[in-house]
C-alpha positions in Angstrom: 2.4 5.9 -51.3 -0.7 6.8 -49.3 -0.2 9.2 -46.4 -1.2 8.4 -42.8 -4.2 10.7 -43.1 -5.5 8.6 -46.0 -5.0 5.3 -44.2 -6.3 6.4 -40.8 -8.7 9.3 -41.6 -11.1 8.7 -38.8 -8.7 8.0 -35.9 -8.8 11.5 -34.3 -12.6 11.7 -34.7 -13.1 8.3 -33.0 -10.8 9.2 -30.1 -12.6 12.5 -29.6 -16.0 10.7 -29.7 -14.8 8.1 -27.2 -13.9 10.8 -24.7 -17.4 12.2 -24.8 -19.2 8.9 -24.2 -19.0 9.1 -20.4 -22.4 9.7 -18.8 -23.0 13.3 -17.6 -23.2 12.2 -13.9 -19.7 10.6 -14.2 -18.2 13.8 -15.5 -19.9 15.9 -12.9 -18.7 13.7 -10.1 -15.1 13.6 -11.4 -15.0 17.4 -11.9 -16.5 17.9 -8.4 -14.0 15.7 -6.8 -11.1 17.5 -8.5 -12.4 21.0 -7.6 -13.1 19.9 -4.0 -9.5 18.5 -3.7 -8.1 21.7 -5.2 -10.2 23.9 -2.9 -9.3 21.9 0.3 -5.6 21.5 -0.3 -4.7 24.7 -2.3 -7.1 27.6 -2.0 -8.3 27.0 1.6 -4.7 26.9 3.0 -3.8 30.0 1.0 -6.9 31.8 2.2 -6.1 30.8 5.8 -2.6 32.1 5.5 -3.6 35.4 4.2 -6.4 35.7 6.7 -4.1 35.1 9.7 -1.4 37.4 8.2 -3.8 40.3 7.9 -5.8 39.6 11.1 -4.4 42.7 12.8 -4.4 44.9 9.7 -2.1 45.8 6.9 0.1 47.9 9.2 1.0 44.9 11.4 1.5 42.8 8.3 4.0 45.2 6.8 5.7 45.7 10.2 6.5 42.0 10.2 8.9 42.5 7.4 10.7 45.4 9.1 12.1 43.0 11.7 15.9 42.5 11.2 15.6 38.7 11.7 12.9 38.5 9.1 15.0 40.5 6.6 18.0 38.4 7.4 15.9 35.2 6.7 14.7 36.6 3.4 18.2 37.6 2.4 19.6 34.2 3.3 16.9 32.4 1.4 17.6 34.5 -1.7 21.4 33.9 -1.3 20.9 30.1 -1.1 18.7 30.1 -4.1 21.0 32.5 -6.1 23.9 30.1 -5.6 22.2 26.7 -5.8 20.1 27.4 -8.9 23.0 28.5 -11.2 25.1 25.7 -9.9 22.4 23.1 -10.6 21.8 24.7 -14.0 25.4 24.1 -15.0 25.5 20.6 -13.5 22.1 19.6 -14.9 22.9 20.8 -18.4 26.3 19.1 -18.4 24.9 15.8 -16.9 22.0 15.7 -19.4 24.3 16.4 -22.3 26.7 13.7 -21.3 23.9 11.1 -20.6 21.8 11.9 -23.7 24.6 12.4 -26.3 27.4 10.0 -25.2 27.8 6.4 -24.2 30.4 5.9 -21.5 31.4 3.7 -18.7 29.7 4.6 -15.4 26.6 6.1 -17.1 24.2 4.2 -14.9 26.1 5.3 -11.8 25.6 9.0 -12.8 21.9 8.4 -13.3 21.6 6.8 -9.9 23.5 9.7 -8.3 21.1 12.2 -10.0 18.1 10.4 -8.5 19.7 10.1 -5.1 18.0 13.2 -3.5 14.6 11.9 -4.5 15.3 8.7 -2.5 17.0 10.1 0.5 15.1 12.1 3.2 16.3 15.7 3.4 16.8 15.3 7.1 19.1 12.3 6.4 21.0 14.4 3.9 21.5 17.1 6.5 22.8 14.6 9.0 25.3 13.3 6.4 26.6 16.8 6.0 27.0 17.1 9.7 28.8 13.8 9.8 31.2 15.1 7.1 31.7 18.7 8.1 30.7 18.9 11.7 33.2 19.5 14.5 33.3 15.8 15.3 32.9 14.8 11.7 35.3 13.3 9.3 36.6 16.6 8.0 35.7 18.6 11.1 39.1 18.7 12.8 40.8 19.8 9.5 38.2 22.5 8.9 38.5 23.7 12.5 42.3 24.0 12.2 41.9 26.2 9.0 39.1 28.3 10.6 36.6 27.1 8.0 33.0 26.8 9.2 30.4 25.0 7.2 27.9 23.5 9.7 25.8 26.1 11.5 26.9 28.6 8.8 25.8 29.8 5.4 28.0 27.3 3.4 26.3 24.4 5.0 22.9 25.8 4.1 24.0 26.4 0.5 25.5 22.8 0.2 22.2 21.3 1.5 20.2 23.4 -0.9 22.3 22.3 -3.8 22.0 18.7 -2.8 18.2 18.6 -2.5 17.7 20.6 -5.8 20.2 19.2 -8.2 18.0 16.5 -9.9 15.4 19.0 -11.2 17.2 20.5 -14.2 18.9 17.3 -15.2 15.7 15.3 -15.0 13.8 17.8 -17.2 16.6 17.8 -19.9 17.6 14.1 -20.1 14.4 12.7 -21.6 14.1 15.6 -24.1 17.7 15.3 -25.2 17.4 11.5 -25.6 14.3 12.0 -27.7 15.9 14.6 -30.0 19.0 12.4 -30.5 22.3 13.8 -31.7 21.9 14.1 -35.4 21.8 17.9 -35.4 24.9 18.1 -33.2 26.8 15.7 -35.5 25.8 17.7 -38.6 27.1 20.9 -36.9 30.4 19.2 -36.1 30.7 17.9 -39.6 30.2 21.4 -40.9 33.1 22.6 -38.8 31.5 24.0 -35.6 33.3 23.4 -32.4 31.9 21.5 -29.5 31.2 24.6 -27.5 29.6 26.4 -30.4 27.5 23.3 -31.2 26.2 23.3 -27.6 25.2 27.0 -27.6 23.9 27.2 -31.1 22.2 23.8 -31.5 21.7 22.0 -28.2 20.6 24.9 -26.0 18.0 26.4 -28.4 16.4 22.9 -28.7 16.0 22.5 -25.0 15.6 26.1 -23.8 12.0 25.7 -22.5 12.7 22.5 -20.7 15.8 24.1 -19.2 13.7 27.1 -18.0 11.1 24.7 -16.6 13.8 22.8 -14.6 15.2 26.1 -13.3 11.7 27.2 -12.1 11.2 23.9 -10.2 14.8 24.1 -8.8 14.2 27.6 -7.5 10.9 26.7 -5.9 12.5 23.8 -4.0 15.5 25.9 -3.0 13.3 28.6 -1.4 11.0 26.2 0.3 13.5 23.7 1.6 13.2 22.9 5.3 14.4 19.5 6.4 18.1 19.4 5.4 18.6 23.1 6.1 17.0 22.8 9.5 19.6 20.2 10.5 22.7 22.2 9.5 21.6 25.7 10.3 21.7 25.6 14.0 18.6 28.0 14.1 20.7 31.0 14.8 18.3 34.0 14.5 19.4 36.6 12.1 22.3 34.5 10.8 21.3 31.0 9.7 17.5 31.0 9.6 15.9 30.9 6.2 12.3 31.9 5.6 10.8 28.4 6.4 12.9 28.2 9.5 12.0 31.7 10.6 8.3 30.9 10.2 8.8 27.9 12.5 10.5 30.1 15.1 7.8 32.7 15.0 5.0 30.2 15.3 6.6 28.4 18.2 6.9 31.8 19.9 3.1 32.4 19.3 3.9 35.4 17.1 1.2 34.2 14.7 0.8 37.4 12.6 4.5 37.6 11.8 4.7 33.9 11.2 1.8 33.9 8.7 3.1 37.1 7.1 6.4 35.5 6.2 4.5 32.3 5.2 2.4 34.5 2.9 5.5 35.7 1.2 6.5 32.1 0.6 3.0 31.4 -0.6 3.1 34.2 -3.1 6.5 33.0 -4.4 4.9 29.6 -4.8 2.0 31.1 -6.8 4.4 33.0 -9.0 6.4 29.8 -9.6 3.1 28.0 -10.4 2.2 30.7 -12.9 5.6 30.6 -14.6 5.5 26.8 -14.6 2.1 26.9 -16.4 3.4 29.5 -18.9 6.5 27.4 -19.7 4.4 24.2 -20.1 2.0 26.0 -22.5 5.0 27.3 -24.5 6.6 23.9 -24.6 3.3 22.3 -25.8 3.0 25.1 -28.4 6.5 24.5 -29.6 5.9 20.8 -29.9 2.8 21.4 -32.1 4.7 23.9 -34.3 7.5 21.4 -34.9 5.1 18.6 -36.1 5.5 18.3 -39.9 2.5 19.1 -42.0 0.1 16.2 -42.4 1.4 14.5 -39.3 -0.9 16.1 -36.7 
């Protein structure tokens, strides 16, 4: 039987030629628009942040991070991310495995719940947590009797962060797992592997780059979350202010150098996240190319 390369020998060449048939002026305009957009909405804001942060010199910039409130905000941001990212990693992997490998009643409900944070405003999500755990909320009296504080405390911030970030890992894994199917897992089970060993030896290696990609996006959202955290934090300086909230407080107090210094730290974290994201995307694409059988390119 003739191979696909024999039947369609000129398809890649035709596609490549078609992409080069646009007039030069069209390509120049499109590239110019793209570069202008990137410059206005990415590089210009970053340059403005760094310029304002260093306006009074490197000494004033470094001094901004010696403030106890700033250090507390950085610490709280890292704590929220350190709890929410592993929690969403476990949930996302479990949910994706269940949705992609099994057919069960309530499957569509689970998919809807995963997408819920994308549809609900973070501010509304924060208000829901206040309604549930606030002093006058549904569980507020019981929590007060047992001296458990969630709203205007670290647990509320962590809960809100988990809520707004939990779709990212699952949404990266579900399409890939569905595309891969469950043939390899079934073969491992037939050969005597347990379900747990099948997950770690077969499923995880096949989705490791998508898993890392979801973790990177989840961490970026966790560190930059503002809306939901702002509602439940109470803006208590040195206790419940994360870095985005601390930037707002400093800016409202006209302490621009310190505000932009903390903002520059967030910007640098965003750039690191973007670099890691690009690296993982490149590695995923390379892996996909390596897994294509010979003669099927």
